[in-house]
Short mmCIF file of the C-alpha atoms (twelve columns), coordinates in Angstrom:
data_MODEL
# 
_entry.id   MODEL 
# 
loop_
_atom_site.group_PDB 
_atom_site.id 
_atom_site.type_symbol 
_atom_site.label_atom_id 
_atom_site.label_alt_id 
_atom_site.label_comp_id 
_atom_site.label_asym_id 
_atom_site.label_seq_id 
_atom_site.Cartn_x 
_atom_site.Cartn_y 
_atom_site.Cartn_z 
_atom_site.pdbx_PDB_model_num 
ATOM 1   C CA . UNK A 1   -45.261 190.007 45.863 1 
ATOM 2   C CA . UNK A 2   -47.651 192.011 43.956 1 
ATOM 3   C CA . UNK A 3   -48.862 195.223 45.452 1 
ATOM 4   C CA . UNK A 4   -51.742 196.761 43.904 1 
ATOM 5   C CA . UNK A 5   -50.231 201.076 44.254 1 
ATOM 6   C CA . UNK A 6   -53.572 203.384 43.088 1 
ATOM 7   C CA . UNK A 7   -53.776 206.836 44.239 1 
ATOM 8   C CA . UNK A 8   -56.016 209.812 42.944 1 
ATOM 9   C CA . UNK A 9   -54.654 213.850 41.626 1 
ATOM 10  C CA . UNK A 10  -53.120 214.515 44.719 1 
ATOM 11  C CA . UNK A 11  -50.811 211.759 44.757 1 
ATOM 12  C CA . UNK A 12  -50.127 211.046 41.106 1 
ATOM 13  C CA . UNK A 13  -46.679 212.284 40.884 1 
ATOM 14  C CA . UNK A 14  -45.993 211.181 44.550 1 
ATOM 15  C CA . UNK A 15  -46.984 207.754 42.844 1 
ATOM 16  C CA . UNK A 16  -44.627 207.300 40.022 1 
ATOM 17  C CA . UNK A 17  -41.703 207.201 43.308 1 
ATOM 18  C CA . UNK A 18  -43.625 205.144 44.537 1 
ATOM 19  C CA . UNK A 19  -43.949 202.545 41.611 1 
ATOM 20  C CA . UNK A 20  -40.431 202.625 41.064 1 
ATOM 21  C CA . UNK A 21  -39.685 202.536 44.543 1 
ATOM 22  C CA . UNK A 22  -41.841 199.425 44.888 1 
ATOM 23  C CA . UNK A 23  -39.960 197.950 41.887 1 
ATOM 24  C CA . UNK A 24  -36.316 198.413 43.013 1 
ATOM 25  C CA . UNK A 25  -37.348 197.147 46.004 1 
ATOM 26  C CA . UNK A 26  -38.082 193.290 43.762 1 
ATOM 27  C CA . UNK A 27  -41.365 193.127 44.011 1 
ATOM 28  C CA . UNK A 28  -44.408 194.168 41.238 1 
ATOM 29  C CA . UNK A 29  -46.325 197.347 40.939 1 
ATOM 30  C CA . UNK A 30  -49.203 197.124 39.730 1 
ATOM 31  C CA . UNK A 31  -50.324 200.814 38.398 1 
ATOM 32  C CA . UNK A 32  -53.655 200.815 39.076 1 
ATOM 33  C CA . UNK A 33  -53.525 204.952 38.360 1 
ATOM 34  C CA . UNK A 34  -55.197 207.662 38.214 1 
ATOM 35  C CA . UNK A 35  -52.562 208.660 35.063 1 
ATOM 36  C CA . UNK A 36  -52.543 212.576 35.115 1 
ATOM 37  C CA . UNK A 37  -53.071 215.743 37.197 1 
ATOM 38  C CA . UNK A 38  -56.760 215.514 35.941 1 
ATOM 39  C CA . UNK A 39  -59.271 215.907 39.162 1 
ATOM 40  C CA . UNK A 40  -60.298 212.247 40.210 1 
ATOM 41  C CA . UNK A 41  -62.330 210.763 43.542 1 
ATOM 42  C CA . UNK A 42  -59.782 209.422 45.759 1 
ATOM 43  C CA . UNK A 43  -62.658 206.361 46.393 1 
ATOM 44  C CA . UNK A 44  -62.084 205.177 43.016 1 
ATOM 45  C CA . UNK A 45  -58.758 204.592 43.102 1 
ATOM 46  C CA . UNK A 46  -58.360 203.073 46.762 1 
ATOM 47  C CA . UNK A 47  -61.100 200.767 46.015 1 
ATOM 48  C CA . UNK A 48  -59.414 199.289 43.010 1 
ATOM 49  C CA . UNK A 49  -56.446 198.894 44.580 1 
ATOM 50  C CA . UNK A 50  -58.097 196.983 47.649 1 
ATOM 51  C CA . UNK A 51  -60.760 194.718 45.453 1 
ATOM 52  C CA . UNK A 52  -57.556 193.376 44.235 1 
ATOM 53  C CA . UNK A 53  -56.340 192.472 47.498 1 
ATOM 54  C CA . UNK A 54  -59.375 191.290 48.824 1 
ATOM 55  C CA . UNK A 55  -59.420 188.038 45.610 1 
ATOM 56  C CA . UNK A 56  -55.766 187.553 46.467 1 
ATOM 57  C CA . UNK A 57  -54.443 189.406 42.891 1 
ATOM 58  C CA . UNK A 58  -52.530 191.255 45.239 1 
ATOM 59  C CA . UNK A 59  -50.368 190.423 48.426 1 
ATOM 60  C CA . UNK A 60  -51.056 194.350 49.056 1 
ATOM 61  C CA . UNK A 61  -51.017 198.290 48.772 1 
ATOM 62  C CA . UNK A 62  -49.851 201.891 48.790 1 
ATOM 63  C CA . UNK A 63  -52.668 203.967 48.016 1 
ATOM 64  C CA . UNK A 64  -51.897 208.273 47.403 1 
ATOM 65  C CA . UNK A 65  -54.126 211.332 47.746 1 
ATOM 66  C CA . UNK A 66  -52.929 214.846 49.305 1 
ATOM 67  C CA . UNK A 67  -52.853 214.303 52.741 1 
ATOM 68  C CA . UNK A 68  -53.429 210.334 53.054 1 
ATOM 69  C CA . UNK A 69  -56.655 210.226 54.330 1 
ATOM 70  C CA . UNK A 70  -58.849 210.439 52.381 1 
ATOM 71  C CA . UNK A 71  -58.053 206.910 50.971 1 
ATOM 72  C CA . UNK A 72  -57.133 205.241 54.085 1 
ATOM 73  C CA . UNK A 73  -60.880 205.823 55.410 1 
ATOM 74  C CA . UNK A 74  -61.844 204.367 52.170 1 
ATOM 75  C CA . UNK A 75  -60.110 201.302 52.401 1 
ATOM 76  C CA . UNK A 76  -60.475 200.815 55.495 1 
ATOM 77  C CA . UNK A 77  -64.186 200.229 54.884 1 
ATOM 78  C CA . UNK A 78  -63.670 197.150 53.269 1 
ATOM 79  C CA . UNK A 79  -63.890 193.414 54.214 1 
ATOM 80  C CA . UNK A 80  -59.715 191.905 54.428 1 
ATOM 81  C CA . UNK A 81  -58.491 194.928 54.341 1 
ATOM 82  C CA . UNK A 82  -55.652 196.896 57.446 1 
ATOM 83  C CA . UNK A 83  -54.250 200.118 56.117 1 
ATOM 84  C CA . UNK A 84  -52.627 202.928 57.774 1 
ATOM 85  C CA . UNK A 85  -51.271 206.641 56.891 1 
ATOM 86  C CA . UNK A 86  -47.753 206.437 57.892 1 
ATOM 87  C CA . UNK A 87  -45.119 209.193 57.116 1 
ATOM 88  C CA . UNK A 88  -42.675 208.041 59.733 1 
ATOM 89  C CA . UNK A 89  -40.452 204.571 59.228 1 
ATOM 90  C CA . UNK A 90  -41.084 203.556 62.514 1 
ATOM 91  C CA . UNK A 91  -45.387 203.387 62.026 1 
ATOM 92  C CA . UNK A 92  -44.513 201.257 58.071 1 
ATOM 93  C CA . UNK A 93  -42.548 198.720 59.465 1 
ATOM 94  C CA . UNK A 94  -44.419 198.846 62.737 1 
ATOM 95  C CA . UNK A 95  -47.479 198.548 60.986 1 
ATOM 96  C CA . UNK A 96  -47.585 195.727 59.861 1 
ATOM 97  C CA . UNK A 97  -45.126 193.760 62.282 1 
ATOM 98  C CA . UNK A 98  -48.040 194.541 65.079 1 
ATOM 99  C CA . UNK A 99  -51.359 195.240 63.407 1 
ATOM 100 C CA . UNK A 100 -50.859 193.067 59.933 1 
ATOM 101 C CA . UNK A 101 -51.549 196.332 57.615 1 
ATOM 102 C CA . UNK A 102 -51.437 195.594 54.558 1 
ATOM 103 C CA . UNK A 103 -51.824 198.959 53.214 1 
ATOM 104 C CA . UNK A 104 -49.836 201.884 53.556 1 
ATOM 105 C CA . UNK A 105 -51.126 205.563 52.598 1 
ATOM 106 C CA . UNK A 106 -49.150 208.045 51.330 1 
ATOM 107 C CA . UNK A 107 -50.082 212.062 51.136 1 
ATOM 108 C CA . UNK A 108 -48.698 213.156 47.879 1 
ATOM 109 C CA . UNK A 109 -48.722 217.212 49.285 1 
ATOM 110 C CA . UNK A 110 -47.112 215.885 52.756 1 
ATOM 111 C CA . UNK A 111 -43.627 214.681 51.544 1 
ATOM 112 C CA . UNK A 112 -41.374 213.787 50.125 1 
ATOM 113 C CA . UNK A 113 -40.012 211.558 47.547 1 
ATOM 114 C CA . UNK A 114 -36.844 210.396 49.500 1 
ATOM 115 C CA . UNK A 115 -39.552 209.848 52.532 1 
ATOM 116 C CA . UNK A 116 -41.363 208.410 50.558 1 
ATOM 117 C CA . UNK A 117 -39.184 205.732 49.711 1 
ATOM 118 C CA . UNK A 118 -37.894 204.981 52.627 1 
ATOM 119 C CA . UNK A 119 -41.558 204.334 53.679 1 
ATOM 120 C CA . UNK A 120 -42.537 201.732 50.627 1 
ATOM 121 C CA . UNK A 121 -39.100 199.903 51.636 1 
ATOM 122 C CA . UNK A 122 -40.016 199.722 55.799 1 
ATOM 123 C CA . UNK A 123 -43.815 198.012 54.254 1 
ATOM 124 C CA . UNK A 124 -42.380 196.016 52.328 1 
ATOM 125 C CA . UNK A 125 -39.568 194.469 54.160 1 
ATOM 126 C CA . UNK A 126 -42.226 193.656 56.847 1 
ATOM 127 C CA . UNK A 127 -43.294 191.404 58.142 1 
ATOM 128 C CA . UNK A 128 -45.495 189.611 60.447 1 
ATOM 129 C CA . UNK A 129 -44.343 189.450 63.970 1 
ATOM 130 C CA . UNK A 130 -46.944 186.789 64.916 1 
ATOM 131 C CA . UNK A 131 -46.405 187.023 68.210 1 
ATOM 132 C CA . UNK A 132 -49.599 185.873 70.838 1 
ATOM 133 C CA . UNK A 133 -50.437 189.137 71.490 1 
ATOM 134 C CA . UNK A 134 -50.526 190.292 68.394 1 
ATOM 135 C CA . UNK A 135 -52.294 187.731 67.126 1 
ATOM 136 C CA . UNK A 136 -54.809 188.106 70.414 1 
ATOM 137 C CA . UNK A 137 -55.523 191.454 69.106 1 
ATOM 138 C CA . UNK A 138 -55.733 190.453 65.104 1 
ATOM 139 C CA . UNK A 139 -58.054 188.387 65.935 1 
ATOM 140 C CA . UNK A 140 -60.060 191.038 68.414 1 
ATOM 141 C CA . UNK A 141 -60.165 193.134 65.091 1 
ATOM 142 C CA . UNK A 142 -61.615 190.819 63.118 1 
ATOM 143 C CA . UNK A 143 -64.726 189.652 65.429 1 
ATOM 144 C CA . UNK A 144 -65.316 193.951 65.599 1 
ATOM 145 C CA . UNK A 145 -65.152 193.678 61.390 1 
ATOM 146 C CA . UNK A 146 -67.899 190.396 61.109 1 
ATOM 147 C CA . UNK A 147 -69.871 192.620 63.862 1 
ATOM 148 C CA . UNK A 148 -70.137 194.679 61.411 1 
# 
């Protein structure tokens, strides 16, 4: 898979760990910045990653900021993007399996590198189950999204 990875300055150091984990898991990591610890605005980088998903140039995304919350809020404003902050392994895979989550949001100042690697692996290994009960719920989410 093509995985769009982006962070603000607060997620920058953890982004390096995430990029390596994506590649080690056998996927192509698309590094969309930021490229330093200089202060930047998280919406700009979250948008870059999500636009690649919307265009089909990326299959999923991983976004980082200090808490993961800012990039998550930003991502969920974009049509077709289903993002969640996950700091536990169960949520990282269950969000894909049950809720068809396509963006994992991480707090670079909340979790450590080993947890980040485990979360990335759980997220990337998961697939949407397609069970009727989950698809029905996804359809309701899409209907809300279409209403605006």
